[in-house]
PQR file of N, CA, C, O and H, with PARSE charges and radii, in Angstrom:
ATOM      1  N   MET A   1     -59.642  46.719  84.888 -0.4000 1.5000
ATOM      2  CA  MET A   1     -61.013  46.283  84.711 -0.0000 2.0000
ATOM      3  C   MET A   1     -61.906  47.123  85.617  0.5500 1.7000
ATOM      4  O   MET A   1     -61.612  47.289  86.801 -0.5500 1.4000
ATOM      5  N   THR A   2     -62.958  47.635  85.084 -0.4000 1.5000
ATOM      6  CA  THR A   2     -63.892  48.414  85.885 -0.0000 2.0000
ATOM      7  C   THR A   2     -64.972  47.508  86.443  0.5500 1.7000
ATOM      8  O   THR A   2     -65.234  46.425  85.918 -0.5500 1.4000
ATOM      9  H   THR A   2     -63.196  47.501  84.122  0.4000 1.0000
ATOM     10  N   SER A   3     -65.591  47.967  87.512 -0.4000 1.5000
ATOM     11  CA  SER A   3     -66.625  47.155  88.131 -0.0000 2.0000
ATOM     12  C   SER A   3     -67.808  46.920  87.198  0.5500 1.7000
ATOM     13  O   SER A   3     -68.510  45.919  87.344 -0.5500 1.4000
ATOM     14  H   SER A   3     -65.378  48.847  87.938  0.4000 1.0000
ATOM     15  N   SER A   4     -68.045  47.813  86.246 -0.4000 1.5000
ATOM     16  CA  SER A   4     -69.164  47.618  85.321 -0.0000 2.0000
ATOM     17  C   SER A   4     -68.927  46.454  84.363  0.5500 1.7000
ATOM     18  O   SER A   4     -69.868  45.966  83.737 -0.5500 1.4000
ATOM     19  H   SER A   4     -67.475  48.626  86.127  0.4000 1.0000
ATOM     20  N   ALA A   5     -67.669  46.003  84.244 -0.4000 1.5000
ATOM     21  CA  ALA A   5     -67.357  44.882  83.371 -0.0000 2.0000
ATOM     22  C   ALA A   5     -67.640  43.537  84.048  0.5500 1.7000
ATOM     23  O   ALA A   5     -67.632  42.495  83.392 -0.5500 1.4000
ATOM     24  H   ALA A   5     -66.904  46.399  84.753  0.4000 1.0000
ATOM     25  N   LEU A   6     -67.886  43.564  85.345 -0.4000 1.5000
ATOM     26  CA  LEU A   6     -68.141  42.325  86.079 -0.0000 2.0000
ATOM     27  C   LEU A   6     -69.634  42.043  86.133  0.5500 1.7000
ATOM     28  O   LEU A   6     -70.439  42.968  86.246 -0.5500 1.4000
ATOM     29  H   LEU A   6     -67.892  44.410  85.878  0.4000 1.0000
ATOM     30  N   PRO A   7     -70.009  40.770  86.052 -0.5600 1.5000
ATOM     31  CA  PRO A   7     -71.429  40.454  86.158  0.2800 2.0000
ATOM     32  C   PRO A   7     -71.919  40.702  87.579  0.5500 1.7000
ATOM     33  O   PRO A   7     -71.167  40.518  88.537 -0.5500 1.4000
ATOM     34  N   LEU A   8     -73.151  41.111  87.718 -0.4000 1.5000
ATOM     35  CA  LEU A   8     -73.741  41.320  89.031 -0.0000 2.0000
ATOM     36  C   LEU A   8     -74.305  40.005  89.550  0.5500 1.7000
ATOM     37  O   LEU A   8     -74.898  39.231  88.799 -0.5500 1.4000
ATOM     38  H   LEU A   8     -73.762  41.260  86.941  0.4000 1.0000
ATOM     39  N   THR A   9     -74.115  39.765  90.821 -0.4000 1.5000
ATOM     40  CA  THR A   9     -74.684  38.581  91.445 -0.0000 2.0000
ATOM     41  C   THR A   9     -76.178  38.812  91.621  0.5500 1.7000
ATOM     42  O   THR A   9     -76.582  39.831  92.182 -0.5500 1.4000
ATOM     43  H   THR A   9     -73.633  40.394  91.431  0.4000 1.0000
ATOM     44  N   PRO A  10     -76.996  37.893  91.156 -0.5600 1.5000
ATOM     45  CA  PRO A  10     -78.435  38.097  91.298  0.2800 2.0000
ATOM     46  C   PRO A  10     -78.860  38.027  92.761  0.5500 1.7000
ATOM     47  O   PRO A  10     -78.277  37.292  93.558 -0.5500 1.4000
ATOM     48  N   SER A  11     -79.856  38.782  93.086 -0.4000 1.5000
ATOM     49  CA  SER A  11     -80.421  38.737  94.436 -0.0000 2.0000
ATOM     50  C   SER A  11     -81.423  37.588  94.458  0.5500 1.7000
ATOM     51  O   SER A  11     -82.330  37.529  93.627 -0.5500 1.4000
ATOM     52  H   SER A  11     -80.329  39.379  92.438  0.4000 1.0000
ATOM     53  N   PHE A  12     -81.257  36.695  95.394 -0.4000 1.5000
ATOM     54  CA  PHE A  12     -82.181  35.575  95.477 -0.0000 2.0000
ATOM     55  C   PHE A  12     -82.307  35.101  96.913  0.5500 1.7000
ATOM     56  O   PHE A  12     -81.410  35.321  97.726 -0.5500 1.4000
ATOM     57  H   PHE A  12     -80.520  36.743  96.069  0.4000 1.0000
ATOM     58  N   ARG A  13     -83.404  34.460  97.220 -0.4000 1.5000
ATOM     59  CA  ARG A  13     -83.653  33.902  98.540 -0.0000 2.0000
ATOM     60  C   ARG A  13     -83.843  32.397  98.398  0.5500 1.7000
ATOM     61  O   ARG A  13     -84.425  31.917  97.426 -0.5500 1.4000
ATOM     62  H   ARG A  13     -84.133  34.281  96.559  0.4000 1.0000
ATOM     63  N   LEU A  14     -83.340  31.663  99.388 -0.4000 1.5000
ATOM     64  CA  LEU A  14     -83.446  30.204  99.385 -0.0000 2.0000
ATOM     65  C   LEU A  14     -84.129  29.704 100.652  0.5500 1.7000
ATOM     66  O   LEU A  14     -83.904  28.572 101.079 -0.5500 1.4000
ATOM     67  H   LEU A  14     -82.867  32.053 100.178  0.4000 1.0000
ATOM     68  N   ASP A  15     -84.953  30.539 101.244 -0.4000 1.5000
ATOM     69  CA  ASP A  15     -85.665  30.145 102.459 -0.0000 2.0000
ATOM     70  C   ASP A  15     -86.458  28.873 102.197  0.5500 1.7000
ATOM     71  O   ASP A  15     -87.131  28.750 101.174 -0.5500 1.4000
ATOM     72  H   ASP A  15     -85.136  31.459 100.897  0.4000 1.0000
ATOM     73  N   GLY A  16     -86.373  27.929 103.128 -0.4000 1.5000
ATOM     74  CA  GLY A  16     -87.092  26.674 102.992 -0.0000 2.0000
ATOM     75  C   GLY A  16     -86.401  25.647 102.110  0.5500 1.7000
ATOM     76  O   GLY A  16     -86.914  24.543 101.926 -0.5500 1.4000
ATOM     77  H   GLY A  16     -85.826  28.030 103.959  0.4000 1.0000
ATOM     78  N   LYS A  17     -85.253  25.994 101.568 -0.4000 1.5000
ATOM     79  CA  LYS A  17     -84.490  25.068 100.725 -0.0000 2.0000
ATOM     80  C   LYS A  17     -83.312  24.506 101.507  0.5500 1.7000
ATOM     81  O   LYS A  17     -82.859  25.113 102.478 -0.5500 1.4000
ATOM     82  H   LYS A  17     -84.837  26.891 101.717  0.4000 1.0000
ATOM     83  N   THR A  18     -82.817  23.349 101.085 -0.4000 1.5000
ATOM     84  CA  THR A  18     -81.647  22.729 101.695 -0.0000 2.0000
ATOM     85  C   THR A  18     -80.528  22.664 100.666  0.5500 1.7000
ATOM     86  O   THR A  18     -80.751  22.310  99.508 -0.5500 1.4000
ATOM     87  H   THR A  18     -83.185  22.856 100.296  0.4000 1.0000
ATOM     88  N   ALA A  19     -79.320  23.011 101.105 -0.4000 1.5000
ATOM     89  CA  ALA A  19     -78.144  22.948 100.235 -0.0000 2.0000
ATOM     90  C   ALA A  19     -77.112  22.039 100.875  0.5500 1.7000
ATOM     91  O   ALA A  19     -76.932  22.061 102.092 -0.5500 1.4000
ATOM     92  H   ALA A  19     -79.138  23.298 102.045  0.4000 1.0000
ATOM     93  N   ILE A  20     -76.438  21.243 100.068 -0.4000 1.5000
ATOM     94  CA  ILE A  20     -75.341  20.393 100.528 -0.0000 2.0000
ATOM     95  C   ILE A  20     -74.077  20.911  99.862  0.5500 1.7000
ATOM     96  O   ILE A  20     -74.010  21.022  98.637 -0.5500 1.4000
ATOM     97  H   ILE A  20     -76.584  21.225  99.079  0.4000 1.0000
ATOM     98  N   VAL A  21     -73.071  21.230 100.681 -0.4000 1.5000
ATOM     99  CA  VAL A  21     -71.817  21.770 100.150 -0.0000 2.0000
ATOM    100  C   VAL A  21     -70.682  20.833 100.543  0.5500 1.7000
ATOM    101  O   VAL A  21     -70.439  20.609 101.729 -0.5500 1.4000
ATOM    102  H   VAL A  21     -73.125  21.140 101.676  0.4000 1.0000
ATOM    103  N   VAL A  22     -69.992  20.289  99.555 -0.4000 1.5000
ATOM    104  CA  VAL A  22     -68.835  19.427  99.769 -0.0000 2.0000
ATOM    105  C   VAL A  22     -67.583  20.295  99.624  0.5500 1.7000
ATOM    106  O   VAL A  22     -67.502  21.133  98.726 -0.5500 1.4000
ATOM    107  H   VAL A  22     -70.190  20.471  98.591  0.4000 1.0000
ATOM    108  N   GLY A  23     -66.623  20.093 100.500 -0.4000 1.5000
ATOM    109  CA  GLY A  23     -65.413  20.918 100.487 -0.0000 2.0000
ATOM    110  C   GLY A  23     -65.646  22.235 101.202  0.5500 1.7000
ATOM    111  O   GLY A  23     -65.054  23.254 100.849 -0.5500 1.4000
ATOM    112  H   GLY A  23     -66.688  19.412 101.230  0.4000 1.0000
ATOM    113  N   ALA A  24     -66.514  22.214 102.214 -0.4000 1.5000
ATOM    114  CA  ALA A  24     -66.965  23.440 102.868 -0.0000 2.0000
ATOM    115  C   ALA A  24     -66.021  23.974 103.937  0.5500 1.7000
ATOM    116  O   ALA A  24     -66.334  24.982 104.571 -0.5500 1.4000
ATOM    117  H   ALA A  24     -66.996  21.385 102.501  0.4000 1.0000
ATOM    118  N   SER A  25     -64.880  23.334 104.158 -0.4000 1.5000
ATOM    119  CA  SER A  25     -63.999  23.782 105.238 -0.0000 2.0000
ATOM    120  C   SER A  25     -63.093  24.933 104.837  0.5500 1.7000
ATOM    121  O   SER A  25     -62.490  25.571 105.701 -0.5500 1.4000
ATOM    122  H   SER A  25     -64.626  22.515 103.643  0.4000 1.0000
ATOM    123  N   SER A  26     -62.985  25.215 103.528 -0.4000 1.5000
ATOM    124  CA  SER A  26     -62.114  26.317 103.098 -0.0000 2.0000
ATOM    125  C   SER A  26     -62.403  26.675 101.644  0.5500 1.7000
ATOM    126  O   SER A  26     -63.127  25.967 100.943 -0.5500 1.4000
ATOM    127  H   SER A  26     -63.474  24.697 102.826  0.4000 1.0000
ATOM    128  N   GLY A  27     -61.828  27.771 101.215 -0.4000 1.5000
ATOM    129  CA  GLY A  27     -61.862  28.167  99.812 -0.0000 2.0000
ATOM    130  C   GLY A  27     -63.247  28.383  99.245  0.5500 1.7000
ATOM    131  O   GLY A  27     -64.130  28.939  99.897 -0.5500 1.4000
ATOM    132  H   GLY A  27     -61.239  28.345 101.784  0.4000 1.0000
ATOM    133  N   ILE A  28     -63.416  27.927  98.010 -0.4000 1.5000
ATOM    134  CA  ILE A  28     -64.667  28.145  97.290 -0.0000 2.0000
ATOM    135  C   ILE A  28     -65.836  27.448  97.990  0.5500 1.7000
ATOM    136  O   ILE A  28     -66.933  28.001  98.060 -0.5500 1.4000
ATOM    137  H   ILE A  28     -62.698  27.475  97.480  0.4000 1.0000
ATOM    138  N   GLY A  29     -65.610  26.251  98.503 -0.4000 1.5000
ATOM    139  CA  GLY A  29     -66.680  25.534  99.203 -0.0000 2.0000
ATOM    140  C   GLY A  29     -67.165  26.286 100.422  0.5500 1.7000
ATOM    141  O   GLY A  29     -68.366  26.356 100.680 -0.5500 1.4000
ATOM    142  H   GLY A  29     -64.718  25.801  98.447  0.4000 1.0000
ATOM    143  N   GLN A  30     -66.231  26.849 101.173 -0.4000 1.5000
ATOM    144  CA  GLN A  30     -66.599  27.626 102.359 -0.0000 2.0000
ATOM    145  C   GLN A  30     -67.368  28.886 101.944  0.5500 1.7000
ATOM    146  O   GLN A  30     -68.370  29.242 102.566 -0.5500 1.4000
ATOM    147  H   GLN A  30     -65.255  26.792 100.963  0.4000 1.0000
ATOM    148  N   ALA A  31     -66.897  29.548 100.904 -0.4000 1.5000
ATOM    149  CA  ALA A  31     -67.577  30.747 100.408 -0.0000 2.0000
ATOM    150  C   ALA A  31     -68.986  30.413  99.918  0.5500 1.7000
ATOM    151  O   ALA A  31     -69.923  31.177 100.147 -0.5500 1.4000
ATOM    152  H   ALA A  31     -66.083  29.259 100.399  0.4000 1.0000
ATOM    153  N   ALA A  32     -69.132  29.279  99.250 -0.4000 1.5000
ATOM    154  CA  ALA A  32     -70.452  28.851  98.778 -0.0000 2.0000
ATOM    155  C   ALA A  32     -71.379  28.579  99.959  0.5500 1.7000
ATOM    156  O   ALA A  32     -72.553  28.948  99.929 -0.5500 1.4000
ATOM    157  H   ALA A  32     -68.371  28.658  99.064  0.4000 1.0000
ATOM    158  N   ALA A  33     -70.852  27.935 100.995 -0.4000 1.5000
ATOM    159  CA  ALA A  33     -71.658  27.640 102.182 -0.0000 2.0000
ATOM    160  C   ALA A  33     -72.153  28.929 102.830  0.5500 1.7000
ATOM    161  O   ALA A  33     -73.317  29.024 103.220 -0.5500 1.4000
ATOM    162  H   ALA A  33     -69.899  27.635 101.019  0.4000 1.0000
ATOM    163  N   VAL A  34     -71.285  29.904 102.944 -0.4000 1.5000
ATOM    164  CA  VAL A  34     -71.657  31.189 103.540 -0.0000 2.0000
ATOM    165  C   VAL A  34     -72.713  31.878 102.677  0.5500 1.7000
ATOM    166  O   VAL A  34     -73.706  32.382 103.204 -0.5500 1.4000
ATOM    167  H   VAL A  34     -70.340  29.827 102.627  0.4000 1.0000
ATOM    168  N   ALA A  35     -72.511  31.905 101.363 -0.4000 1.5000
ATOM    169  CA  ALA A  35     -73.460  32.569 100.462 -0.0000 2.0000
ATOM    170  C   ALA A  35     -74.830  31.898 100.510  0.5500 1.7000
ATOM    171  O   ALA A  35     -75.857  32.576 100.522 -0.5500 1.4000
ATOM    172  H   ALA A  35     -71.705  31.496 100.935  0.4000 1.0000
ATOM    173  N   LEU A  36     -74.845  30.576 100.536 -0.4000 1.5000
ATOM    174  CA  LEU A  36     -76.111  29.856 100.590 -0.0000 2.0000
ATOM    175  C   LEU A  36     -76.832  30.089 101.915  0.5500 1.7000
ATOM    176  O   LEU A  36     -78.048  30.279 101.941 -0.5500 1.4000
ATOM    177  H   LEU A  36     -74.011  30.024 100.525  0.4000 1.0000
ATOM    178  N   ALA A  37     -76.081  30.075 103.011 -0.4000 1.5000
ATOM    179  CA  ALA A  37     -76.673  30.347 104.329 -0.0000 2.0000
ATOM    180  C   ALA A  37     -77.205  31.773 104.379  0.5500 1.7000
ATOM    181  O   ALA A  37     -78.291  32.017 104.906 -0.5500 1.4000
ATOM    182  H   ALA A  37     -75.094  29.921 102.990  0.4000 1.0000
ATOM    183  N   GLU A  38     -76.449  32.702 103.838 -0.4000 1.5000
ATOM    184  CA  GLU A  38     -76.872  34.100 103.813 -0.0000 2.0000
ATOM    185  C   GLU A  38     -78.163  34.275 103.009  0.5500 1.7000
ATOM    186  O   GLU A  38     -78.977  35.146 103.317 -0.5500 1.4000
ATOM    187  H   GLU A  38     -75.567  32.503 103.410  0.4000 1.0000
ATOM    188  N   ALA A  39     -78.344  33.449 101.985 -0.4000 1.5000
ATOM    189  CA  ALA A  39     -79.549  33.500 101.159 -0.0000 2.0000
ATOM    190  C   ALA A  39     -80.724  32.790 101.806  0.5500 1.7000
ATOM    191  O   ALA A  39     -81.820  32.771 101.245 -0.5500 1.4000
ATOM    192  H   ALA A  39     -77.683  32.741 101.736  0.4000 1.0000
ATOM    193  N   GLY A  40     -80.513  32.201 102.987 -0.4000 1.5000
ATOM    194  CA  GLY A  40     -81.608  31.595 103.738 -0.0000 2.0000
ATOM    195  C   GLY A  40     -81.704  30.089 103.677  0.5500 1.7000
ATOM    196  O   GLY A  40     -82.609  29.510 104.277 -0.5500 1.4000
ATOM    197  H   GLY A  40     -79.624  32.217 103.443  0.4000 1.0000
ATOM    198  N   ALA A  41     -80.797  29.435 102.969 -0.4000 1.5000
ATOM    199  CA  ALA A  41     -80.850  27.966 102.871 -0.0000 2.0000
ATOM    200  C   ALA A  41     -80.410  27.307 104.173  0.5500 1.7000
ATOM    201  O   ALA A  41     -79.593  27.852 104.916 -0.5500 1.4000
ATOM    202  H   ALA A  41     -80.061  29.905 102.481  0.4000 1.0000
ATOM    203  N   GLN A  42     -80.955  26.147 104.431 -0.4000 1.5000
ATOM    204  CA  GLN A  42     -80.460  25.274 105.490 -0.0000 2.0000
ATOM    205  C   GLN A  42     -79.281  24.541 104.868  0.5500 1.7000
ATOM    206  O   GLN A  42     -79.461  23.823 103.884 -0.5500 1.4000
ATOM    207  H   GLN A  42     -81.618  25.704 103.827  0.4000 1.0000
ATOM    208  N   VAL A  43     -78.088  24.702 105.411 -0.4000 1.5000
ATOM    209  CA  VAL A  43     -76.886  24.203 104.747 -0.0000 2.0000
ATOM    210  C   VAL A  43     -76.313  22.996 105.487  0.5500 1.7000
ATOM    211  O   VAL A  43     -76.112  23.036 106.700 -0.5500 1.4000
ATOM    212  H   VAL A  43     -77.943  25.285 106.210  0.4000 1.0000
ATOM    213  N   THR A  44     -76.056  21.928 104.741 -0.4000 1.5000
ATOM    214  CA  THR A  44     -75.357  20.756 105.254 -0.0000 2.0000
ATOM    215  C   THR A  44     -73.953  20.782 104.663  0.5500 1.7000
ATOM    216  O   THR A  44     -73.785  20.914 103.451 -0.5500 1.4000
ATOM    217  H   THR A  44     -76.219  21.896 103.755  0.4000 1.0000
ATOM    218  N   LEU A  45     -72.947  20.656 105.524 -0.4000 1.5000
ATOM    219  CA  LEU A  45     -71.558  20.790 105.087 -0.0000 2.0000
ATOM    220  C   LEU A  45     -70.817  19.462 105.181  0.5500 1.7000
ATOM    221  O   LEU A  45     -71.081  18.647 106.066 -0.5500 1.4000
ATOM    222  H   LEU A  45     -73.084  20.549 106.509  0.4000 1.0000
ATOM    223  N   ALA A  46     -69.878  19.257 104.246 -0.4000 1.5000
ATOM    224  CA  ALA A  46     -69.013  18.081 104.265 -0.0000 2.0000
ATOM    225  C   ALA A  46     -67.613  18.505 103.838  0.5500 1.7000
ATOM    226  O   ALA A  46     -67.447  19.394 103.003 -0.5500 1.4000
ATOM    227  H   ALA A  46     -69.663  19.919 103.527  0.4000 1.0000
ATOM    228  N   ALA A  47     -66.606  17.854 104.426 -0.4000 1.5000
ATOM    229  CA  ALA A  47     -65.211  18.140 104.069 -0.0000 2.0000
ATOM    230  C   ALA A  47     -64.326  17.040 104.634  0.5500 1.7000
ATOM    231  O   ALA A  47     -64.745  16.279 105.505 -0.5500 1.4000
ATOM    232  H   ALA A  47     -66.740  17.132 105.105  0.4000 1.0000
ATOM    233  N   ARG A  48     -63.103  16.963 104.133 -0.4000 1.5000
ATOM    234  CA  ARG A  48     -62.150  15.964 104.633 -0.0000 2.0000
ATOM    235  C   ARG A  48     -61.533  16.374 105.957  0.5500 1.7000
ATOM    236  O   ARG A  48     -61.222  15.515 106.782 -0.5500 1.4000
ATOM    237  H   ARG A  48     -62.762  17.582 103.425  0.4000 1.0000
ATOM    238  N   SER A  49     -61.349  17.668 106.180 -0.4000 1.5000
ATOM    239  CA  SER A  49     -60.712  18.159 107.405 -0.0000 2.0000
ATOM    240  C   SER A  49     -61.775  18.505 108.445  0.5500 1.7000
ATOM    241  O   SER A  49     -62.397  19.564 108.375 -0.5500 1.4000
ATOM    242  H   SER A  49     -61.601  18.367 105.510  0.4000 1.0000
ATOM    243  N   ILE A  50     -61.978  17.610 109.403 -0.4000 1.5000
ATOM    244  CA  ILE A  50     -63.023  17.817 110.407 -0.0000 2.0000
ATOM    245  C   ILE A  50     -62.726  19.031 111.291  0.5500 1.7000
ATOM    246  O   ILE A  50     -63.653  19.737 111.687 -0.5500 1.4000
ATOM    247  H   ILE A  50     -61.473  16.749 109.459  0.4000 1.0000
ATOM    248  N   ASP A  51     -61.465  19.283 111.605 -0.4000 1.5000
ATOM    249  CA  ASP A  51     -61.137  20.427 112.459 -0.0000 2.0000
ATOM    250  C   ASP A  51     -61.515  21.747 111.782  0.5500 1.7000
ATOM    251  O   ASP A  51     -62.146  22.607 112.397 -0.5500 1.4000
ATOM    252  H   ASP A  51     -60.712  18.709 111.284  0.4000 1.0000
ATOM    253  N   ARG A  52     -61.131  21.900 110.524 -0.4000 1.5000
ATOM    254  CA  ARG A  52     -61.470  23.132 109.798 -0.0000 2.0000
ATOM    255  C   ARG A  52     -62.967  23.211 109.544  0.5500 1.7000
ATOM    256  O   ARG A  52     -63.548  24.296 109.572 -0.5500 1.4000
ATOM    257  H   ARG A  52     -60.619  21.201 110.025  0.4000 1.0000
ATOM    258  N   LEU A  53     -63.590  22.071 109.297 -0.4000 1.5000
ATOM    259  CA  LEU A  53     -65.032  22.057 109.087 -0.0000 2.0000
ATOM    260  C   LEU A  53     -65.759  22.490 110.353  0.5500 1.7000
ATOM    261  O   LEU A  53     -66.714  23.264 110.289 -0.5500 1.4000
ATOM    262  H   LEU A  53     -63.118  21.190 109.274  0.4000 1.0000
ATOM    263  N   ASP A  54     -65.313  21.997 111.497 -0.4000 1.5000
ATOM    264  CA  ASP A  54     -65.912  22.399 112.775 -0.0000 2.0000
ATOM    265  C   ASP A  54     -65.811  23.909 112.982  0.5500 1.7000
ATOM    266  O   ASP A  54     -66.752  24.532 113.474 -0.5500 1.4000
ATOM    267  H   ASP A  54     -64.537  21.369 111.549  0.4000 1.0000
ATOM    268  N   ARG A  55     -64.670  24.499 112.609 -0.4000 1.5000
ATOM    269  CA  ARG A  55     -64.512  25.956 112.748 -0.0000 2.0000
ATOM    270  C   ARG A  55     -65.484  26.693 111.828  0.5500 1.7000
ATOM    271  O   ARG A  55     -66.044  27.721 112.208 -0.5500 1.4000
ATOM    272  H   ARG A  55     -63.906  23.993 112.210  0.4000 1.0000
ATOM    273  N   THR A  56     -65.681  26.171 110.625 -0.4000 1.5000
ATOM    274  CA  THR A  56     -66.628  26.788 109.701 -0.0000 2.0000
ATOM    275  C   THR A  56     -68.046  26.690 110.245  0.5500 1.7000
ATOM    276  O   THR A  56     -68.796  27.666 110.211 -0.5500 1.4000
ATOM    277  H   THR A  56     -65.226  25.336 110.316  0.4000 1.0000
ATOM    278  N   VAL A  57     -68.412  25.522 110.743 -0.4000 1.5000
ATOM    279  CA  VAL A  57     -69.753  25.323 111.312 -0.0000 2.0000
ATOM    280  C   VAL A  57     -69.955  26.256 112.504  0.5500 1.7000
ATOM    281  O   VAL A  57     -70.999  26.902 112.607 -0.5500 1.4000
ATOM    282  H   VAL A  57     -67.803  24.730 110.771  0.4000 1.0000
ATOM    283  N   ASP A  58     -68.989  26.337 113.392 -0.4000 1.5000
ATOM    284  CA  ASP A  58     -69.102  27.228 114.557 -0.0000 2.0000
ATOM    285  C   ASP A  58     -69.276  28.677 114.125  0.5500 1.7000
ATOM    286  O   ASP A  58     -70.109  29.396 114.676 -0.5500 1.4000
ATOM    287  H   ASP A  58     -68.141  25.813 113.308  0.4000 1.0000
ATOM    288  N   ALA A  59     -68.503  29.102 113.156 -0.4000 1.5000
ATOM    289  CA  ALA A  59     -68.602  30.484 112.678 -0.0000 2.0000
ATOM    290  C   ALA A  59     -69.964  30.759 112.063  0.5500 1.7000
ATOM    291  O   ALA A  59     -70.541  31.823 112.291 -0.5500 1.4000
ATOM    292  H   ALA A  59     -67.826  28.518 112.708  0.4000 1.0000
ATOM    293  N   LEU A  60     -70.488  29.816 111.285 -0.4000 1.5000
ATOM    294  CA  LEU A  60     -71.807  29.996 110.677 -0.0000 2.0000
ATOM    295  C   LEU A  60     -72.901  30.046 111.746  0.5500 1.7000
ATOM    296  O   LEU A  60     -73.840  30.834 111.639 -0.5500 1.4000
ATOM    297  H   LEU A  60     -70.019  28.952 111.100  0.4000 1.0000
ATOM    298  N   ARG A  61     -72.781  29.222 112.755 -0.4000 1.5000
ATOM    299  CA  ARG A  61     -73.785  29.225 113.833 -0.0000 2.0000
ATOM    300  C   ARG A  61     -73.775  30.546 114.594  0.5500 1.7000
ATOM    301  O   ARG A  61     -74.832  31.084 114.925 -0.5500 1.4000
ATOM    302  H   ARG A  61     -72.018  28.581 112.842  0.4000 1.0000
ATOM    303  N   LYS A  62     -72.588  31.066 114.871 -0.4000 1.5000
ATOM    304  CA  LYS A  62     -72.480  32.348 115.577 -0.0000 2.0000
ATOM    305  C   LYS A  62     -72.992  33.487 114.715  0.5500 1.7000
ATOM    306  O   LYS A  62     -73.623  34.416 115.218 -0.5500 1.4000
ATOM    307  H   LYS A  62     -71.729  30.629 114.603  0.4000 1.0000
ATOM    308  N   TRP A  63     -72.723  33.419 113.416 -0.4000 1.5000
ATOM    309  CA  TRP A  63     -73.112  34.457 112.483 -0.0000 2.0000
ATOM    310  C   TRP A  63     -74.628  34.484 112.284  0.5500 1.7000
ATOM    311  O   TRP A  63     -75.244  35.549 112.232 -0.5500 1.4000
ATOM    312  H   TRP A  63     -72.211  32.664 113.007  0.4000 1.0000
ATOM    313  N   GLY A  64     -75.216  33.282 112.174 -0.4000 1.5000
ATOM    314  CA  GLY A  64     -76.642  33.182 111.852 -0.0000 2.0000
ATOM    315  C   GLY A  64     -77.476  33.151 113.043  0.5500 1.7000
ATOM    316  O   GLY A  64     -78.699  33.068 112.938 -0.5500 1.4000
ATOM    317  H   GLY A  64     -74.716  32.418 112.217  0.4000 1.0000
TER
END
């Protein structure tokens, strides 16, 4: 598969918006949280594993 066969992710900004991500401690939820934060959203995270969630929150705070 060539890269031209893949859809391009649209460029967008979410400054001033709030996003809630459930399952944010790993996998797709964590990736979504990072993408939303990178786009400027204020992100609220939820997950069953508090230890992994805390690591995700710490990493996002250091990154942002």
